[in-house]
N, C-alpha and C positions, 0 to 999 in steps of 0.2 A: 378554503382548505389550506393548511400550512404546507409550505414546501421547505425542503432543506437543500441547500446548495453547498457542495464541497468541491474544492479543487484538490485533487489528490493524485495518486499514481495511476499507472496504465489501466485501461479498461479491460482487465482480464480477471479471472477468478483469483482469489487471494492466495491460492496455492501455486500460482504460476510464477516463474522467475521474472524479475524485473530489475531496473537499475535505480530503484527508489532509495533516496537518502535514509528514509525512515526504516526501510527494510534492512539496510546494511547496519544501521545503528542498533536496531532491535536484535539482529542476529549476533552482533558482537557481544551485547550484554548477556544474551541467553547462553551463548557458548561459554562465556566466562563463568557463569553460575554452574553450568554442567561440569566444567573442568574442576571447579572447586568441590562440587558434590561427589565427583568420582574420587578425588583425593581423600575426602572424608570417609567415603565408603571403604577405601583401601585400608585406612587406619583402623576403622572399626573392625574390619575383617581380620587384621593382624592381632588386635587386642582380644577379640572374642575367641580367636583360635588359640591364643596363649592361655586364655582362661579355661576353655573347655577341653583342650587337648589333654590326652593322658599318655602314659607310657606302659609298655608291656613288661613282662617279668624280667626281661634282660635290661630294662632301663632305656630302651629305644623308643622314640616317639613314633606314632602312627605315620606311615609315609604319606597318607592323604593330607595330614596337617602340614607336613613339610612342603608339600606341593602348593598348599594354600598360601604359605609364606612367600614362595617364589612368585605365585600369581599376583599377590598383593604388591610385591616389589615391582613387578612389571607394570602394574596399574599406576603406581606412583611415578615410575620413570616416564611412562607415556603421558601422564598428566603434565609433567614438566615440559615435555616436548610440545604438547598441545598449547600450553600457556605461552611458550616462546613463539610459536607460530602465531598465536592470537595477537601478541603484541606487535607483530608486523602489520596487522590490519589488511592483509592481502589474501585473496582466494578463500574467503570465509565459508562459502558454500562447500568448497572442496574439503576444507577442514572439518566441517560438520559431518559430511558423508564419511570421511576417513575415520574419524574417531567412533562413529556409530558402528561401522562395519567391524572395526577392531573389537569393539565392545561385544558384539555378538559372538565372536570367536572366544573372547575371554569368558563370557557366560557359559559357553559350551565347555570350556576347559574346567570351570568351576563345577559344573554339573557332572562332568566325567570323573573328577577326582573325589567327589562327595557321594558317589553311589550310582551315577548314571540313571538307570530306570527308577531307582528308589530315592534319588536325590531330592532334597527339599528346596533346592535353589532354582528350580525351573521357573519360578515367578520372576526371576531377574530378566528373562526374555521380555516379559510384559512391561517392565520398567524401561527397558531400552526402547521399546516401541513407543511408549508414552512420550519420552523426551525427544524421540525422533520426530514425533508429530509437532512438538513445540518448536523445534528448530526448522524442520523442512516441510511441515504441514502434511496433508494427506498423502501426497506422493512419497514423501520420505518414510512415513509410518508404514505404508503398504510394502515398500521395498524392504524395510527391516523385518516386517512380519514374514515375508517370503524367505529372506535369508535365514531367519531364526528357525522357521519350519523345516527347511532343507537340512540345516545343521543338526537339529534335534532328531529328525527322522533317521539320518545316516548314523548318528551316534547310537541310538537305541538298536537299530538293525545290526550294526557291526557288533554291538555287545551281545545281541541274541545269537549271532552266528559264531560267537567265541573268537572273533578276530581280534577284539580288544577286550580288556577286563578292567573295570573301575578299581582303583586302588583300595577302596574301602569294602569291596565285596569279596566274600570268601567262596561262595558257590556261583557257578555259571548261571546266567540268567535263564538259559534254556531249560534248566532243571527246576526252576522255581515258578516260571510264568510261561503259559502257552502262547502260541502265535496270535490267537484271537485277542488276548489281553494286551499284547504288544501293539497290535493294530488299533485297538480301542484307545490306548493311551496316546498314540501318535495323532490320531484323528482329533481327540479332545484338545491336545496342546495346539495343534494347527488351527483349530476352530477358535480357540481362545486368543491366539495371536492375531488372527485377522479380525475378530470381533473387537479386540482392543484397538487395533489400527483404525477401524472404521469409526468407533466412538471417539477416540482421542483426536482423530483428524477433524471430525465435526466440531468438537468442543474447542479445539485450537483455532479453527477458522472463526468461530463465533467470538472467542476471546479477543483475537486480534482485531476483528471488526469493531467490537465494543470499545477497545482501547483507543483505536484510531478515532472513532466518533467522539469519544470523551476529550481527547486531545484537541481535535478540531473545534469542538464546542468552546473549550477554554480559550483557544487562540482567537476565535471569532468574537467572543465576549470582550476580550481585551481591546480588539480593534473597534468594536461598537462603542465602548466607553470612551475610547480615545477620540473617535469621530463625533460623538455626541457633544463633546465639549466645544466644538467649533461650528456645529450645525446652525445654531441660532444666530451666531455672529455672521457666518457666511450668507445665510438667508437674508439678513438685514442689509448687508453690503450689496448683494445682488439686486435687492429691491430698490435701493438708492441709486444704483448705477443705471438701471433699466430706463427710468424716465428721462434723464439727460441724454442717453444714447438715442432714444426715440426722437427727441427734439433735434439733436444734432443731425441725425440721418434725414429727417424731414426737411430741415433747413437747407442742407446740401442739395437735396433733390430739387427744391424750389429754385435755388440759385442756378443750378445747372440748366433748368428749363428756361429760366428768364434770360440768363446771360448767353446761353448757347456757346460755351467756350470751345475753343479749338486748339489743336496742337498740344503743347506742354501743359497748359492749364486744364484741358479736358482729361489728360492722363492723371494729373494730380487729384482731380475730383473723383475719378474712378477708383484711385487707390484709397482715398478717404472713405468712399462708400463701401468698398470691399472690406476694409479693416473694421468699419463700423458694423457691418453684417457679421464679421467674425467675432467681434466683442458681444454682439447680441446672442450669438450661439453659445459663447462661453457663459454668459449670464443665465441663459436657459438651462445649460448643463448644471450650473451651480444650484439653481433653484430645484432641479431634479434631484440632486444629491440631498438637498434638505428635505424635500417633501415630494416623493415620487407619486404617492396616491395609489389606491387599488380599487377604485370605484368601478372600473370597467373589467374586472376579473370575470373570466368565463372558462368553461371546460374546453381544453385545447388538445387536439390530437398531436402528440409530440413528433411522431414520425413524419406526419404531413408537414408540420412547421419546419422541420429540419430539411426535408426535401425542397421546400419552397426557397429557403435561404441558400441551399446548395446551388439550385438553378440560377438564382440571382448572382451568386459568387462566380459560378462557372462562366457566366456571360459578361463579367467585368473585364475589360481589356487589360487592366494592370496585372491580373492573375491568370488569365486564360493561357493555357499551354505551358505555364511554369509551375503551377501548384496543382497537384493531383489530390482530390478529395475522395477518400474511400469511406463508405458508410456501412455499418453493421447494425441494422436497426430491427429491434423487436417491435412488432406492430401491435395496435390496439392498446397503447399505453397513453394515458391522459394526465394532464395537470391542470389545476385551477389557478389561472393567472391571466393578467392583462396581455393580450396578444401582441400589443406594441412593445411592452416591456420584454416579453420573451424574444421577439425578433431582435430587439436592441442587444440583448445579452448574447444571443447566438452570433449576430453579425460582428459585434465587437470582439468576441473571443476568436472567431475564425479569422477576422482581419488581423488581429494581433499575432495569431499563429503564422499567417502568411508573411507578415512583415518581418518576422524573426528568422525567416528562411532566406539564405543567400543562394541565388540561382534556383535550380529546380529542387523540389521537395515534396513531401507528402503530409497531408493532414488526415488523421483517422478519427471519424466520429462514430461512437458506439452508443447504443441505447439498449438497455436490458433491465430486467427486474427479477433478481434471484428470489425465488420462493414467493414472488408477487407481494412482497412487503414494502419495498422501496424501489424507486425507479432511478437508475444510474445513467446519466448522460455525460459522456466523456469526450473531450476534444484534445487529441494528442498531436503534437507537431514534431518535425525533425529539424527544428531550428537551432539557433545559437544558445538557447537557454538563458537563464537569468543569473547574473553574478551574485555571489553570496552577500556582497556589500549592498546590493540593490534590493535583495529579496525582502528585507523587513519593511521596505517603503513602497512596495508596488501598489498598495491600496491607498496610500496617502494622497489627498487632493493636491494637484499641481506638481506632483513629483513625476518627472519623466526623463528618459534618456534619449528621446527622439528630438531631432532638431526642430521639427515643426509641430511637436505634440503639445497638448495642453495639460497632460497629466490628470485628466478627469475620467478617462474611459473606464478603468477598473474601479475607480471610486464610485462611479455611477452604478456599475454592476453590483458592487458590494452593498450599496444603499438600497437598490431595488430588491435584491435578495433578502436583505434584512426586513424590508417592508412586508415581505411575504413570510415572515417568521422563519427565515432560513439561516444557514451558516455558510461560510465561505473560507476556503483555504487553497493552497497551491503547493506544488512541488516541481522542482526543475533541476536539471544537471547541466551546467555550462558545457557547451559543445555537443550535447546529445539531444536536447529538446526539453519541452515543458508539457505538462499535462494538466488540464482543467477538468474537473468532474463536478457536475451538478447532481445532487441527490434530492429527489422529490418524494414526498409521501404519496403513496398510491391512493387516489380518491375512490377507486372502484371498489 
């Protein structure tokens, strides 16, 4: 069965706030287009009002149209303020909420001056809810739906009670429509707002997920093509090195047994043997990068495999008492994979996360399957993160920032995942941490 592995942002639902680079970048682009669309709408409103407005017998324009000019000017002014704020690239979520809330009041003002209960512009509430879902996902769309419902309900009720009167209405609403029709209209508008919030929230989540998966697939394909060019050469070099290393190690062992060296000579031979074993391990790792193999694949209980690795990690003296591992695991989720390969992936990712933490820190491992379509396994740390200059090379063979590292750990993980028809990516913020997410197709 194929598996898809992705290194992405925090193991939370897509509508939860996080510190993702991608989330910030996407929000910046989306706000930019919303600001532009708002300015275009204001211009359209101005020109359409000019075209359709008329004058009375005295030559005076309808006051409702004059109010629309003022509202359009306000929208253009706010758009300029929003664009200036956007250029600062700070507090983008606050900017998104601010302009959305202001837009609900602007829509209420438009509805008021164009007839209140009889206004044709109530659909604008739905547009604000839709783009709120684009910017802030489900949470934002439901917040805007609530704000729109409250504003519209108060507006119509105040109009019915003759406390306010729309500029374009000649007769009081109470003389034209009874209380039952008022309540019916309010219920329909509120229902439409929340239905739009629910649907647009779901569609926005699905769209964001699809866009992320597409981007990850493209990046993964580029890395696979890059690594494929050196796989054959690396495999050949590893094969040529392995035999001389075996001969060298065997010869040193025989000399050590025959000569029985002592003192400095014995230390030198021990160094040679130790470094020879290290070279053997590097050669093994290189061969694993080239041809991991999947002949021993089996159905594995992911939660149990994670628990086993966690127990092993917790009992390792280097990390015991310093690194706190927290697990949030959904049970009865399985993947078709070689158990050794899965353990190697888990151990390497947890070990890398622990090594990135200075002093005490936390590693969070989450396992969940939304709608039982894919299985998400995420490993998040509170470490130092990865610098932007190092990020493009983290999967390159022999590229490492560690003093005693070989630079093969993530390369091996990448190759293993690709062997199981997977994809791999990562995100990190320097000083805050890194998150790795594996995504498996659910074989059940």
